[in-house]
C-alpha positions in Angstrom: -11.4 -20.5 18.3 -13.8 -19.3 15.7 -12.5 -18.6 12.2 -13.4 -14.9 12.3 -11.6 -14.4 15.6 -8.5 -16.1 14.2 -8.5 -13.9 11.1 -8.9 -10.8 13.3 -6.0 -11.8 15.5 -3.9 -12.4 12.5 -4.7 -8.9 11.0 -4.1 -7.4 14.5 -0.6 -8.9 14.7 0.2 -7.8 11.1 -1.0 -4.3 12.0 1.0 -4.1 15.2 4.2 -5.4 13.5 3.7 -2.8 10.6 3.3 -0.1 13.2 6.5 -1.1 15.0 8.4 -1.1 11.7 7.1 2.3 10.7 8.2 3.6 14.2 11.6 2.2 13.7 12.0 3.9 10.3 10.7 7.2 11.7 13.0 7.0 14.7 16.0 6.1 12.7 15.4 9.0 10.3 15.3 11.3 13.3 18.4 10.0 15.1 20.4 6.8 14.6 20.4 6.0 18.4 16.6 6.3 18.6 16.3 3.9 15.7 18.8 1.5 17.3 17.1 1.6 20.7 13.7 1.1 19.0 14.9 -2.1 17.4 16.2 -3.6 20.6 13.6 -2.2 23.0 10.2 -2.2 21.2 8.3 -0.4 24.0 10.8 2.5 23.7 9.6 3.0 20.1 6.1 3.7 21.4 7.5 5.9 24.1 9.3 7.9 21.4 6.1 8.1 19.5 4.3 9.9 22.3 6.7 12.7 22.2 6.9 13.0 18.4 3.2 12.8 17.7 3.3 14.7 14.4 6.0 12.5 12.9 4.6 9.2 14.1 0.8 9.7 13.7 0.4 7.1 11.0 2.2 4.4 12.9 0.2 5.1 16.0 -3.0 4.8 13.9 -1.8 1.3 12.8 -1.1 0.4 16.4 -4.6 1.6 17.4 -6.1 -0.4 14.7 -4.2 -3.5 15.8 -5.2 -3.1 19.4 -8.9 -2.5 18.4 -8.9 -5.7 16.3 -7.3 -7.6 19.1 -9.9 -6.4 21.5 -12.7 -7.2 19.2 -11.4 -10.7 18.5 -11.2 -11.5 22.2 -14.8 -10.5 22.9 
């Protein structure tokens, strides 16, 4: 693995984890059960984000950045 690719994968992972944590915080502020479900079922957090776009826009941007970095590092 090339060093640039490894760095991009690392930043992609950091960005995706930060996105998930922001989604947990946003969901927990909305309703405690959403926050709890987002902790134990991470895909549910992104499902919640699709319906609450205005509240979760920043965390979805982080997720998009992470996915883009991951895609660029693979190719």
